[in-house]
C-alpha positions in Angstrom: 0.0 -0.1 -0.1 1.4 3.5 -1.2 0.4 6.7 0.6 1.1 9.8 -1.4 1.2 12.9 0.7 2.8 16.4 0.7 6.4 16.5 2.1 6.9 17.6 5.6 10.2 19.2 7.2 11.0 15.9 8.7 11.0 14.3 5.3 13.9 16.7 3.9 17.0 14.5 4.9 15.4 11.5 3.5 14.4 13.2 0.2 18.0 14.7 0.0 19.3 11.2 0.3 16.9 9.5 -1.9 17.7 12.0 -4.8 21.4 11.5 -4.2 21.1 7.6 -4.7 18.3 7.6 -7.6 20.4 10.1 -9.6 23.9 9.0 -8.7 24.8 12.9 -8.1 24.0 16.1 -6.2 22.2 18.0 -9.0 18.7 17.2 -8.3 19.0 17.4 -4.5 20.6 20.7 -4.5 17.7 21.5 -7.1 15.1 20.7 -4.5 16.8 22.7 -1.9 16.9 25.8 -4.0 13.3 25.5 -5.1 12.1 25.1 -1.5 14.1 28.4 -0.7 12.5 30.0 -3.6 9.3 32.5 -3.7 7.6 30.1 -6.3 7.9 27.1 -4.2 4.4 25.3 -3.8 4.5 23.0 -0.8 1.5 21.1 -1.7 3.2 20.0 -5.0 6.3 18.5 -3.2 4.9 15.1 -2.6 6.3 11.8 -1.2 5.5 8.3 -1.5 5.3 6.2 1.6 5.1 2.5 2.0 4.8 1.2 5.8 5.6 4.6 7.0 8.8 4.9 5.0 9.4 7.6 2.4 10.3 5.7 -0.7 9.7 8.2 -3.6 9.5 12.0 -4.1 8.0 14.2 -7.0 8.2 17.9 -7.3 6.2 20.4 -9.6 7.4 24.0 -9.9 5.9 27.2 -11.6 7.5 27.7 -14.9 6.1 30.0 -17.8 5.8 29.8 -21.5 6.8 33.1 -23.0 4.5 33.8 -26.2 4.1 36.6 -28.6 1.0 37.5 -26.6 2.5 37.2 -23.2 3.6 34.7 -20.3 1.5 31.6 -19.8 1.8 29.8 -16.5 2.7 26.2 -16.5 4.3 23.7 -14.2 7.7 21.7 -14.4 7.6 18.2 -13.1 11.2 17.8 -11.8 12.6 15.8 -10.2 10.9 12.5 -9.5 12.9 9.9 -7.9 12.2 6.6 -6.1 14.6 4.6 -3.6 16.5 2.1 -6.0 15.4 -0.9 -4.2 11.6 0.3 -4.7 11.9 1.1 -8.4 9.8 -0.7 -11.1 7.1 -1.4 -8.5 4.6 1.5 -9.8 5.4 3.9 -6.9 6.8 6.6 -9.4 3.7 5.9 -11.5 1.5 6.5 -8.5 3.3 9.8 -7.6 3.0 11.0 -11.1 -0.8 10.2 -11.4 -1.7 11.6 -8.0 0.7 14.5 -8.5 -1.1 15.4 -11.9 -4.5 15.1 -10.2 -3.3 17.5 -7.4 -2.0 19.9 -10.0 -5.3 19.9 -11.9 -7.4 20.2 -8.7 -5.3 23.3 -7.6 -6.2 24.8 -10.9 -3.0 24.3 -13.1 -3.5 23.7 -16.6 -0.1 22.9 -18.4 2.9 20.6 -17.2 6.2 20.3 -18.7 8.6 17.5 -18.2 12.0 16.5 -19.6 12.2 12.8 -19.0 12.4 9.5 -20.3 10.2 9.3 -23.6 9.1 5.6 -23.0 7.8 6.5 -19.3 5.9 9.7 -19.4 3.5 9.4 -22.4 1.5 6.8 -20.5 0.1 9.8 -18.4 -0.8 11.8 -21.7 2.6 13.7 -22.2 3.5 14.2 -25.8 6.4 15.9 -27.8 6.4 19.6 -26.6 7.9 20.9 -30.0 5.1 19.4 -31.8 2.8 21.6 -29.7 4.8 24.7 -30.5 7.1 24.8 -27.4 10.7 25.3 -27.3 13.1 24.3 -24.6 15.7 26.8 -23.1 18.5 24.2 -23.3 19.7 21.3 -25.8 17.0 18.4 -25.3 16.0 15.8 -27.7 12.5 16.2 -29.0 11.3 12.8 -27.6 12.6 13.8 -24.0 10.8 17.3 -23.9 7.3 16.7 -23.2 4.0 18.7 -22.2 0.6 17.7 -20.8 -2.5 19.5 -20.9 -4.4 19.2 -17.6 -7.3 21.0 -19.1 -8.0 19.8 -22.7 -7.4 22.8 -25.0 -4.9 24.7 -22.4 -2.3 24.7 -25.3 -4.4 26.1 -27.9 -2.9 29.0 -29.3 0.0 28.8 -27.1 3.3 28.8 -28.9 6.6 30.0 -27.5 9.8 29.2 -25.3 9.5 27.5 -22.0 11.3 29.5 -19.3 12.4 27.9 -16.0 13.3 29.9 -12.9 16.8 30.7 -12.1 16.9 28.0 -9.5 17.0 25.4 -12.4 20.3 27.1 -13.5 23.3 24.9 -13.3 21.3 21.7 -13.0 23.2 19.1 -15.1 
């Protein structure tokens, strides 16, 4: 049984260690810390997965914008998402993503962008962002740069550049 809930302060050290192990480096763990300290941080969208009272996964959504000719369109970035290595391939990440997307929609968000595995995220409805008229602010393969409309039609007429906050700078 997996329980998905917002992170609590007592989860921070576990989330840090989890991301170090899952990504085999410090970039994502540092990113989470910087996002938490930023003005745009949405605590309800930093989620953990618990199994038997133990945090075994973490997922974070952060505000970004899509800069269009008509102005800025708000969106969310799904990044990072991690599961303890020994709990991977058991559906925990999928449950985090599913419930996380539901919470984003419940809170009124309309668009989510992810840079991730092209074989993983389409199962949740993500599709190639460039085909929808979006451009990434950094080099990324077309198949790894994806977007999801939480509200059908949310991308209608939205073409432009995805802009991440400065806290994402220097993430490998």
